[in-house]
C-alpha positions as CSV (number, residue, x, y, z in Angstrom):
1,X,82.8,125.9,88.6
2,X,85.1,124.6,91.8
3,X,87.3,126.2,94.4
4,X,90.4,124.4,92.6
5,X,89.0,125.5,88.8
6,X,88.8,129.1,89.8
7,X,92.0,129.1,91.2
8,X,93.8,127.8,88.2
9,X,91.6,130.1,86.2
10,X,93.1,132.9,88.4
11,X,96.9,131.7,88.6
12,X,97.1,131.1,84.8
13,X,95.8,134.4,84.2
14,X,98.0,136.2,86.7
15,X,100.6,134.0,84.9
16,X,99.3,135.4,81.3
17,X,99.3,139.1,82.9
18,X,102.3,139.4,84.2
19,X,103.9,138.1,81.2
20,X,102.3,140.7,79.4
21,X,103.2,143.7,81.3
22,X,107.3,142.3,81.0
23,X,106.9,141.9,76.8
24,X,104.8,145.1,76.4
25,X,106.5,147.3,78.9
26,X,109.8,147.2,77.5
27,X,107.4,148.3,74.4
28,X,106.0,151.0,75.6
29,X,109.3,152.3,78.6
30,X,111.2,154.9,77.7
31,X,114.5,154.8,79.8
32,X,114.3,153.8,83.1
33,X,110.4,154.9,84.2
34,X,107.8,152.2,83.5
35,X,105.0,154.5,83.6
36,X,106.7,157.1,80.6
37,X,104.5,156.0,78.2
38,X,101.5,157.5,80.0
39,X,103.4,160.9,81.2
40,X,104.6,161.5,77.6
41,X,101.5,161.1,76.6
42,X,100.1,163.3,79.0
43,X,102.2,165.9,78.8
44,X,101.8,166.1,75.1
45,X,98.0,166.6,74.8
46,X,97.6,168.0,78.3
47,X,95.5,165.9,80.4
48,X,97.0,163.9,83.5
49,X,99.0,160.1,83.1
50,X,95.5,158.6,85.1
51,X,93.3,160.4,81.8
52,X,95.8,158.6,79.5
53,X,95.7,154.9,81.3
54,X,91.7,156.4,81.9
55,X,91.4,156.4,77.7
56,X,93.6,152.8,77.4
57,X,91.4,151.1,80.1
58,X,88.5,152.5,78.6
59,X,88.6,150.5,75.4
60,X,88.9,147.1,76.5
61,X,86.5,148.4,79.5
62,X,83.8,149.2,76.5
63,X,84.6,146.0,74.5
64,X,83.6,143.7,77.7
65,X,80.3,146.0,78.4
66,X,79.7,144.9,74.7
67,X,80.1,141.1,75.4
68,X,77.9,141.5,78.3
69,X,75.3,142.9,76.6
70,X,75.4,141.4,73.6
71,X,77.3,138.2,73.7
72,X,80.0,139.0,71.9
73,X,82.9,141.3,70.5
74,X,84.9,140.7,67.1
75,X,88.0,142.0,67.1
76,X,90.5,140.7,70.2
77,X,89.4,137.4,72.6
78,X,87.6,138.2,76.1
79,X,90.4,136.6,77.9
80,X,92.9,139.7,76.0
81,X,90.6,142.4,77.2
82,X,90.2,140.8,80.6
83,X,94.4,140.8,81.1
84,X,94.8,144.1,79.7
85,X,91.8,145.5,81.6
86,X,93.4,144.1,85.1
87,X,97.3,145.0,84.1
88,X,96.0,148.5,83.6
89,X,94.6,148.8,87.0
90,X,98.0,147.5,88.2
91,X,99.4,150.3,86.4
92,X,96.8,153.3,87.6
93,X,98.0,152.0,91.2
94,X,101.4,152.3,89.9
95,X,100.9,155.8,88.6
96,X,99.0,156.9,92.4
97,X,102.2,155.6,94.3
98,X,104.3,157.6,91.9
99,X,102.5,160.6,92.4
100,X,102.6,160.2,95.8
101,X,106.1,159.3,96.4
102,X,106.7,162.6,94.2
103,X,104.6,164.2,96.2
104,X,106.6,163.5,99.6
105,X,110.1,164.1,97.9
106,X,108.7,167.7,96.8
107,X,107.8,168.0,100.6
108,X,110.8,167.0,101.7
109,X,112.8,169.2,99.7
110,X,110.4,172.0,100.5
111,X,111.4,171.4,104.2
112,X,114.5,171.2,103.8
113,X,114.7,174.3,101.9
114,X,113.1,176.2,104.5
115,X,115.7,174.8,106.9
116,X,118.4,176.2,105.1
């Protein structure tokens, strides 16, 4: 595969993945919080939002593993599995950033409270 072919492949995949993020995001988001699906499920079953995401991601990774080891997948095209896995990694990055921002906001709140 040439560099140009690879670049086109990646650009096409990214466009598909972005479209999926927008479409599925509308289906799974409640209110303004784009990550609410992971947070609500996490609260309901008593695990972290990151763990919920990992379960969703693992389903796709195991299908890809099957392809790598057995040369086949049956239920969904590989392209869709790859797209979903890439999107879950973006969403994991967002969950991590959200957690850092929430922690920083709580720290600032405590500092302000102590100054009063």
